[in-house]
N, C-alpha and C positions, 0 to 999 in steps of 0.2 A: 866837263860838259858845260857849255854856255847856257845861260838862262833861256835864250831863244829856243835852243834845242830841247830843253826840258819842257817848256811850254808846248812846243810842237808835238812832242811825244804824247803828252797828256791829252792834248786836244784831239789827237788821232785815235787814241786807244781807250780813253775813259768814257764811261756812260754811252756806250755804243750798242746797246741791246738791239736797236733798230737795224744795226748793220749785220746782225747774226745771219740774216737770210739773203744778203746781197753780196755776190761774189766780188764785185769791184771794191766795195768797202773792205771786205775781208782781206783781199790782196794787198790793199794799202796798209792795213794793220799788220799783216804778216811780214811786210818788207821793212818794218821799223826795227832799228837796233835797240835792244832792250838795255837801258842805262843801268849801271851798277846800283844806283840808289833804289831802284825798284825792287831789287833782290835783297836789299838790307843785309848784305854780307853773306847771304845763303846761295849765291850764284852757283858755286861749284856743285853743291848738293842738288839744287833744283834743276840745273842743266843736265847733270849726270843722270839723274833719275828719268827725266823726260827723254833723253837720247836713248837710253836703254829700252824704254817703253816703245819708242818709235821704231827702233831696230827690230824688236820682237814682233810688232805689228807687221813690218815689212816681210820678215821671214815667214810668218804664219800666213800672210796673204798669198804667198806663192805655193805653199804646201802646208796644209793644216796638220800639225802633229797629232791632234786628237783622233784623226781618222786611222792612224797607224799604231796608236799606243797599245791596243789590244787586238791587233789584226795579224793574220798570218802573212800578209804582204810585208816584205822586208825592205832592206836598204836599196836593193836594185830597183824596186818600184818607185821609191822616193827619188832616186836619181833620174828615172825616166820622167817623172812628174815635173821635176825642176827643169829638166832639159827642154821640155816643151815650152816653158814660160820664159826662160832666159833670153832667147832671141827677141821676144816682144819687149822686154824691159831694157835690154842693152843692144839695140839694133846696130850701133856703130862700131862694135868691137870685133876683133878677128875671131876666127874659129878656135884658135888655141886659147884665147882669152875667155871665150864662152865656155869652153870645156873646163877651164880652171875655176871660173866663178861658179859653174854648175856643181862641181865637186865640193867647193867650199860651202855653198848654201846647203847642199844635200847633207853634208856632215853636221852642220848646225841643226838642221831639222831632225836628223837621226838622234843627235844628242838630246834634243828636247823630247823626242819620242821615248827614249830610254828613261828620262826623268819621270814621264807621265805613266809609265807602265805600272800596273797594280803591284804593290809591294806590301809585304806584311811588316807592320811596325813591331820591333822587338821590345819586349818589356824589360826594362833595366833591372837586373837582379840587385838584391840588397848588397851583395859583395861588391858589385860594380859601383853602386851608389856610394859606398864607403870609400872606394878607391878614388872616385871623382872628388869626394869631399876632402880627402887627404891631399890631392893634387893642388887644391885651392889654398892650402897653407893654414896658418893659425887663425886667420881672420877672414873666413869666406864671405864674399859679398856677391850680390847680383852683378853679372858681367855687363849689364846694360846701364843700370842706374846707380850702382854702388851701394844699394841698401844692404846694411849689415844684418845678417841673419841672427835671430835671437836663439837662445838656448832651447826655447820651446820648439822653434822651427827645426833646429838641428835634431832634437830628439825624435820629432815626428818623421823627418826625412830618413833617419838612420834606423827607424823601426824600434826605437826604445819605447818602453811602456810608461815611463814616468813623466809623461807630459799631461798637463791639465787643460782647462779651457783656454782657447786662443787668447793671448793678451792683446786684444785690439785696442788701438789708441783712442783716447777720449776726444782728441781733436785731430783733424786731418788737414793735409795740404789741399786747399781748395783748387789749386791749379791741376792737380793730378787725381785727387780723391783716393790716393794710395792708403790702404788700411781700412777701407769700409767693410771688406769681407775677410773671412779667415784665409781664403785662397791668396789674397794679396800679400800676406806676410809669410806664406809657406815657401819652402825651398822646392824648386822644380828643375827638371832637366830640359834645356832648350836645344833645338837643332839650330845652330847659327845660320846655316843655309837650310831653309825649311825642308822637312822630310818629303813633303808633297812636291817639292821642286828638285828632288834628287839628292838632298842632303844625306850623307852617310851616317853610320851609327858609331863612328870611332872618334877621330880627331875633331869632329864637327860638334861635339857635345859641350854644353856650357851650363853652369849653375845660374839660375835666374830666380828672381822672386816671382810669385804667381801673378802679380799685377802686370809686370812687363811681359811675361810669357803669354798671358791671356790676350793682351792688346797687340803684341807682335804677331802672334798667330803665324800664318804662312805668307804674310805681306813682306814685300821687299822694297817698295817704292813709296815716296810721299804721295804719289798720285793714285795709290791703291785705295785711298779714301778721299772723298771729295765733299764731306759734310761740312756745313757751316759750324763754327765754334758754338758750343752750348753756353748757357748763361746761368749765373747763380746770384741770388740776392744776398750780398754780403752785409753782415750787421753793422760794419763800420764804413765800408767802401761803396755801398749801394750796389747796383747791378754790375757784375763783373763777367767778362768773357772767359771761357774755359776752352783750351785747345782740345781737339780730338786726341785721345790718348796715344794713338799710333804716331801722330806727328811728334809728340814728346819722346816716345820710344825711339823713333827713327833718328831724331836729332841727338839724343843722348848716346845711342849706340855708335854714332859716327864721330861726334865731337869728343866725348869721353873726358872732358876736363872743364873746369870752371872758366868762364869767359870774363871775369872781372877785369876792368880796364887797367887797374893798377898792378895786375899780375897776380897769379895764384897757383899754388902747387897742388891744389886739390883735384884729384881725378877719381874716376869710378873705382880705381884700385885701392883708394884710401879714404873715400868719403861718399856719403849719399848726396847725389846731385839732383837738381830739379830745374824748372824753367821759370822765367818771368818775362814780362813784356818789355820790349825796347821802348814802345810808346804806350804808357799806362792806359790811355783812353782808347787805344786801338783794339781791333779784334785780334784774338789770339790765333792767327793763322801762321803757317810756317815762316813767313817773312818777318813776323813780329816776335819770334821766340828766341830767347837767349838762355844758355845753360849757366847755372849759378850754383855755388855751394851755399849752405845755410849761413856760413860765417859772413859772407858778403852779400847776402840777400837784401835788396832794398825794401822788400815788403815786411821784413822782420816778423813780429808776432802776428801781424795782420794776415799773414799767409794761412794761419790755422783757424779753422772754424769748427764748431761743434758737429758731432755726428748727425744730430737732428737736422741741421741746416744742409749738410753735405748730402744726406740721403734724399733730399728733395730733387736733386739733379738727375738721379738715375732714372 
């Protein structure tokens, strides 16, 4: 992209709060092609998540699945509802095409209805927890961040009685604050596809640390949270930006390997990974996050701060 194009894009889209209520200005902004440098290498994830969200909004605007989730009205009524709207949305297509798109959209709505129906969560038995633990092999780790579970966490998860007080770390990673609470270092069972979104109770189960499970919750998209990054007063680095935990979880769960420029074989299967900023003075939003292992971490020992300092962020 030429410098003139870069300048034009920034002039059109940056610092345009006054354009938020002007449709002509918004149309001009919307018609811009987003250059790759804006995405900072996260274009695939950012575009995929927003496209999925837009599609969900489109489907739900035609027929709201919440209306049918716990209603006696079934699939036939969904088809009728969609059938009424399709000619208005696609006026130029043939009757056969309208029927085809009606059935397709109705099936999508019905699938979402099934996901949202009230279901009872099954409590995982001790036997099943032990089976899941064995499946993970000799060195079980969190499937999202690669945190290696301690013997204390293993004993607690498997119901053994010989575990003492939680061995919380004296210093914690200020980018994640992982280890501030006992739950952070516990072993938990996560539904990769959230239970509330239709995730099943079998092949969908994963071992995760409590920190990742808590912040993943039932979210599936970067756009599920829109909070500004928080800040921490670092004893050496002064005021530092901290990413929303879910942004970190989302990136780790998708990237799953160290992004060190020189190449690295560390993945969540063999190492605990974290994040650091591409631009140190920049805000820690999704476009400024990179996955890194502790061996190649540019922050080094500065990454860790005392619990007293970390607790001030919460």
